[in-house]
C-alpha positions in Angstrom: 107.6 109.6 101.2 105.7 112.5 99.5 103.3 110.0 97.8 102.5 108.4 101.2 101.8 111.8 102.8 99.6 112.8 99.9 97.7 109.5 100.0 97.1 110.0 103.8 95.9 113.6 103.2 93.6 112.5 100.3 92.1 109.8 102.6 91.6 112.3 105.4 89.9 114.9 103.2 87.6 112.3 101.6 86.5 110.7 104.9 86.8 114.0 106.9 88.6 111.9 109.4 90.8 111.9 111.5 90.5 115.4 113.1 94.2 116.0 112.5 97.2 114.5 110.8 100.8 115.4 111.7 103.9 114.5 109.7 107.1 115.1 111.7 110.7 115.3 110.7 109.9 116.2 107.1 112.8 116.6 104.7 112.5 120.1 103.0 112.4 118.5 99.6 109.6 116.2 100.5 107.7 119.1 102.1 108.2 121.2 99.0 106.8 118.4 96.8 103.8 117.9 99.1 103.0 121.6 99.4 103.3 122.2 95.6 100.9 119.3 95.0 98.5 120.7 97.6 98.2 124.0 95.8 96.0 122.3 93.2 92.4 123.6 93.1 91.0 120.1 94.0 92.3 120.6 97.6 90.8 124.1 98.2 91.3 123.7 102.0 89.4 126.9 102.8 86.2 125.5 101.3 86.7 121.9 102.7 87.0 123.1 106.3 90.6 121.7 106.6 93.5 123.9 107.7 97.1 123.3 106.7 100.0 124.3 108.9 103.6 123.9 107.9 106.7 124.9 109.8 110.0 124.6 107.9 112.2 125.2 111.0 110.3 122.6 113.0 110.0 120.3 110.0 106.4 119.4 110.4 103.2 119.5 108.4 99.8 119.4 110.1 96.4 119.0 108.6 93.5 119.9 110.9 89.8 119.3 110.3 87.4 121.9 111.4 84.6 120.9 113.7 81.2 122.4 114.3 82.6 124.6 117.1 85.2 126.0 114.7 82.7 126.9 112.1 80.1 128.3 114.6 82.0 131.6 115.1 81.7 132.5 111.4 77.9 132.5 111.5 77.7 134.3 114.8 80.2 137.0 113.5 78.2 137.6 110.3 75.0 138.0 112.3 76.7 140.5 114.6 78.2 142.5 111.7 74.8 142.7 110.1 73.3 144.0 113.4 76.1 146.5 113.7 75.5 147.8 110.2 71.7 148.0 110.9 72.3 149.9 114.1 74.8 152.3 112.5 77.6 151.1 114.8 79.7 149.9 111.8 80.2 151.4 108.4 82.0 150.0 105.3 85.3 151.9 106.0 85.4 150.4 109.5 84.7 146.9 108.2 87.5 147.4 105.7 89.9 148.2 108.5 88.8 145.3 110.6 89.1 142.8 107.7 92.3 144.3 106.4 90.8 145.1 103.0 92.0 147.9 100.7 89.6 150.9 100.9 88.7 150.9 97.2 85.0 150.5 96.4 84.2 150.3 100.1 80.4 150.1 99.9 80.3 147.4 97.2 82.8 145.2 98.9 81.1 145.5 102.3 77.7 144.6 100.7 79.2 141.6 99.0 80.7 140.4 102.3 77.4 140.6 104.0 75.6 138.7 101.3 78.0 135.7 101.7 
């Protein structure tokens, strides 16, 4: 069962289709095997645009592909944050609070975030 799920996920990531995959009624052992395998760097879901959702009580695993509309907010937000810094409406300490970052080396981290 775990191999079939992993193969379906591999196919979806490679083809960037379908927009979502849902695996219901997962046995916890199977889910543990799948999740352990998906921790490998080759999957890096954050970079691929896919999001992984798992619920042990509901026994499901869901893989969702991002679309252009999902990704458009990130570009918009970065432009706004840049404007806010330029206008003096936002400083590094406030950005740390918004992002939930630890306050050490505030200015360096805020600059790096804006450069991304």
